[in-house]
C-alpha positions as CSV (number, residue, x, y, z in Angstrom):
1,M,-0.1,-0.1,-0.1
2,A,1.3,3.6,-1.1
3,I,1.4,7.4,0.6
4,Y,-0.1,9.7,-1.1
5,S,0.4,13.2,-0.3
6,D,-0.9,14.9,-3.4
7,R,-3.2,18.1,-1.5
8,D,-4.6,20.4,-4.9
9,I,-7.5,23.2,-4.5
10,K,-10.2,22.4,-3.4
11,L,-13.5,22.4,-5.1
12,T,-17.3,21.9,-5.1
13,T,-19.7,18.8,-6.0
14,N,-20.1,20.8,-9.1
15,G,-16.1,21.8,-10.3
16,D,-15.8,25.6,-9.0
17,L,-13.8,26.5,-6.4
18,A,-13.8,26.0,-2.8
19,L,-13.4,29.3,-0.2
20,S,-11.9,29.1,3.3
21,S,-14.3,30.4,6.1
22,I,-12.4,33.1,5.4
23,G,-12.9,33.7,1.7
24,D,-9.4,32.0,0.4
25,I,-9.0,29.9,-2.0
26,A,-9.4,26.6,0.4
27,I,-6.9,23.8,0.0
28,A,-8.5,19.9,-0.4
29,E,-5.8,17.1,2.1
30,S,-5.1,14.6,0.7
31,P,-7.4,11.5,0.0
32,E,-10.3,14.6,-1.1
33,S,-7.3,15.7,-3.7
34,H,-7.5,12.0,-4.9
35,I,-11.0,12.0,-5.2
36,Q,-11.4,15.2,-7.0
37,A,-8.2,13.9,-9.6
38,I,-10.4,10.8,-10.0
39,N,-13.6,12.3,-11.0
40,F,-11.7,14.8,-12.5
41,V,-10.1,11.6,-14.6
42,L,-12.6,9.7,-15.5
43,K,-14.6,12.2,-17.2
44,T,-11.6,13.7,-18.9
45,D,-11.0,12.3,-22.6
46,L,-7.1,11.9,-23.8
47,G,-6.9,15.2,-24.9
48,E,-9.1,17.7,-23.5
49,Y,-6.5,18.8,-20.9
50,A,-4.1,21.0,-22.8
51,P,-1.7,20.8,-20.4
52,R,-1.0,17.1,-20.3
53,P,-2.8,15.8,-23.2
54,S,-2.0,11.8,-21.9
55,V,-4.7,12.4,-18.7
56,G,-8.2,11.1,-19.3
57,A,-10.1,8.2,-18.8
58,N,-11.8,8.1,-22.7
59,L,-14.9,7.0,-21.8
60,G,-16.8,9.2,-23.4
61,T,-15.9,6.7,-26.4
62,M,-18.6,5.4,-24.6
63,I,-21.3,7.2,-24.8
64,G,-24.6,5.2,-26.5
65,E,-22.7,2.6,-26.4
66,P,-24.9,-0.5,-25.3
67,M,-23.7,-1.8,-21.8
68,S,-23.0,-5.7,-22.9
69,E,-20.7,-7.4,-20.9
70,D,-17.7,-6.8,-23.4
71,N,-18.3,-2.9,-23.4
72,L,-18.9,-2.6,-18.7
73,A,-15.0,-4.7,-19.9
74,V,-13.4,-1.6,-21.8
75,A,-14.3,0.5,-20.0
76,E,-13.8,-0.7,-16.6
77,S,-9.8,-1.3,-18.5
78,L,-10.1,2.4,-19.8
79,A,-10.9,3.4,-16.4
80,Y,-8.0,1.7,-14.7
81,R,-5.3,2.5,-17.2
82,A,-6.1,5.7,-16.6
83,L,-5.8,6.3,-12.6
84,I,-3.0,4.2,-12.5
85,S,-1.0,6.3,-14.9
86,N,-2.3,9.1,-13.5
87,I,-2.8,9.0,-9.8
88,Y,-2.4,5.0,-8.0
89,N,-0.7,2.5,-7.8
90,K,-2.0,-1.1,-9.7
91,E,-2.1,-2.3,-6.5
92,D,-4.8,0.0,-4.1
93,I,-7.1,0.6,-6.9
94,D,-10.3,-1.3,-7.5
95,I,-13.0,-0.6,-10.3
96,T,-15.6,-2.1,-10.9
97,V,-18.4,-0.4,-14.2
98,L,-22.6,-1.5,-13.8
99,P,-24.5,-0.6,-16.0
100,M,-27.8,1.1,-14.5
101,D,-29.6,0.5,-17.6
102,E,-29.2,-0.7,-21.3
103,H,-26.9,2.6,-22.5
104,R,-25.9,3.7,-18.3
105,A,-23.1,2.7,-16.6
106,I,-21.4,3.4,-13.5
107,C,-18.2,3.3,-12.6
108,V,-17.6,2.7,-9.1
109,V,-13.6,3.2,-7.9
110,Q,-12.5,1.9,-4.4
111,A,-9.2,3.3,-3.4
112,E,-6.5,1.7,-0.6
113,G,-3.4,3.4,0.2
114,S,-1.7,5.8,3.0
115,Y,-2.6,9.4,3.4
116,I,-0.6,12.4,4.6
117,V,-3.2,14.9,6.3
118,S,-2.0,17.6,8.1
119,G,1.4,16.4,8.7
120,L,0.6,12.8,10.1
121,L,-0.1,9.3,8.2
122,T,-3.4,8.2,8.4
123,N,-4.6,5.3,7.3
124,P,-8.2,5.4,6.4
125,D,-10.9,2.7,5.1
126,P,-10.7,3.0,0.8
127,L,-11.9,5.9,-0.4
128,V,-14.7,4.7,-2.8
């Protein structure tokens, strides 16, 4: 299990900048930063993020495709490759893509690891 220490600007659930109680831009601790990064990578197709065109899962290519077992496996593979190449060690991540209906699926990510929070090593329950 790896130790993760990344901190980033805190975002709202809509992707807007979050502000601290005194009006500054809020900073997210490592676990929260990783959840934000997972969401960003999964919602981004390759080439869409100009600073790093190699970031993205390309799940947009699956839009409109039937959620067959083969397509679910492709989506899972795309998500897994994107997350282990950008954020997590392969031992710390588990991804399951579940069909919601004929053309929609949900990607469930479980991430394990130790995190540096406020300068201290923590071992939280897996992030889901």
